[in-house]
Phi, psi and omega in degrees: 000137180291166179297319179295322179296321178295318180296317179296320179297319180295317180297319179296319180296315179297316180299320179296320178295320180295321180294328181283337181281126182276099176291146182085001176234145176279301177287151180247358180199173177261123175282163179292138175277119185293347180268351181264125178282327181232130179221150173261126182230159175262124183282331183243109184292341179276358184306139187295330181278003180270351186298311181298317183299322184283351180242027177293130178288168179295137179240132177262120182257100183282138179211160173264106182284160179268334179207163180230332180263126183243140175282134178259121181272338184287132177279358184276347188271334182082004178226149182264336182222151177219161173217137184228106181290344180231143173246135193086159182210124183287348177302325174074025179300123189292335185267358192298124180293338181290346179304318182298330181294333182296338178293331178295336180273358179096011182245179179270153176284351182275241183298327178304321181301328184268337187237000173237091186261121179274125183252117180272084190299332182264019183305313180299319179294322179293321179295317179300316179297320180295316182291342179281352179297134186296333183267003179286131189247023176065029173299135180303142180245140180265124173270123185083038173292342181236290178247162187288124181286348178248024175295169185310330180301332181297332180297332180265317191263333177055034179289323179296319176302314181295322178296319178295322179295322176295315179299321180294322179295320182271353189058040178275119180293140184214143173250148183234139173231125181210162172231028182233137183285355179298343178301334180297337178295341182253022183301325182297311181288326177295323179293320176298315181291325180296324179298331178265000179061041181244015177212145168216154185223146176237140175252131181275121177232120181251337183195149171262000177277107185295326178297317179293315181299315182298327180279320187274326180226067195302331184244026174264168178279165183289160178298323178299319179290327178295323176294324176297320178300312180300315182297313184292318182284322178294324177293335178274001177099002180276131177290120187242144177219179177232146172250117177259092184200140357268155170278125185241113181300132180090351179239305186221000185295335180286352182268000187304313181298314181298319180295315182295319180294313181298320179294316179297319180297337181257009172109001177288142182238353179215159186219165170205161176210160173228156177255141184305133170220140187242084183265153176059224183291343184297328181297324179285320179293315181293320180299313179299314181297315183299313184285337177278326185266328182226061183299335183288335181230010184302314180301315181298311181299314181300317181291326177294322177295317178298318180298335183269359179225040176063035179092358178243175178256004181217148176218125184264002182286127177296142180087343182240323189300326182268358182242335183075179177209169185098177188292328179292311180297323179295320178298318178296318179297321179293320177299315182301315181293315183297309185283333174298317178292319181299321183259014173070028180279148175058027183275334184271151173267109188219138179221147172295141186274117180263349190288342184269355185303133177206145174271155180307127180093351180260160170278159176298148181237141179262124180263000000 
C-alpha cells in the first residue's frame, strides 16, 4: 500500500471510531445486569443494525413509587436519610456509584442508567405522608443521596421543587448535592429555608478542564457555571459548599487547590471529597471510557487507582473505601487538609436546625 493509501486508511479508521463513540454519553455500552440469569446481547458492536439502538434518546419512565425517604446505613455519607425523586441520571458521569443501583430496577448500569430515567411522580405526596409520622424526629434528609435531583428531568417534572416546598412547610432540614445550575430556579424557596437554617447545599466540582469534564460528566454544567451557582446562592444567604469527587490520580487530583480557592472566593464555606473507587459494573465502564478517551495515560491512571486500593480498583471497607490508602491517597488527603485550612473551609461550627419542625396544625417542637 502506498503512503497516501495508508494515510487515507488511517483517516477512515479514525472517523469510524469517532462515529462509534457516543458523544454526550459517559458509558458507551450496557454492562450485564448481575440479577438477570438470561440476557440477549450483541456480540459485534459494529453491527449495522446496532446503529439505532446506540442512538436511543433519553426516556422518562413515570411510576408511582412506594416510598421516597431511605435509611442510609453507610457511615461514609454524613447523612442518615436520603430521598431521590429520580432513578438513573442523564448527567452520565462515568464514575457514578449509583449506576450499580440501576440494576435493581432491571436495567443496565451502562447506557440504560443514562437514558432510562425512572420518575417517581408521587414523591412529594410520599414525603408529606412520611413527615406526618408521629415518631419522625426531623433528622436531616439528603436530596441526591444517589442520583442528582437537578438532572435534566427536573426541568419537566419539578419534583425537587415540590419536595423542597414540602420541607419548607414542615421546617424539615435538608441537605442538597448537585452538579446542575438548575438549582438556581429554586433560589426563592432555598432563601426562605436558609433564613430558618433548615437547608445547606453542595455543588460537585471535579475539574476546571472542560475537555475532561465533557468526557467524564458529559451532561453536567461547566465549572464556571457551578461557581456562579455558589456565588448567587451564597449571596442569597444559603450555606454553600463543594464536593470534590471523585479525585482521580493522573486526571484531576492536582486541581484540588484551584477548586477550593475558586469555591472559597465565590462564597463556599465547607467542603468534602471522595477518592475514586470502581465497584461493580463501574470498573468495566470506567476502564472502557479511560482507554478510549485518554489512551496516552490510561495505563498510568489505572495502576494508580489500583495502588490506592491494595492492588484492586475497589474497596468495600467503610471508612477506607471513599478515601483510598497508600501514598497517592495520603497525598490527596494532605492536600485537602492543607488547602482547606488555607482557604478557611470547614472552620465554622454549623448544624441544620431541627427545632422548628412542625406538622400542619401543630406548634413548633424543640428536640
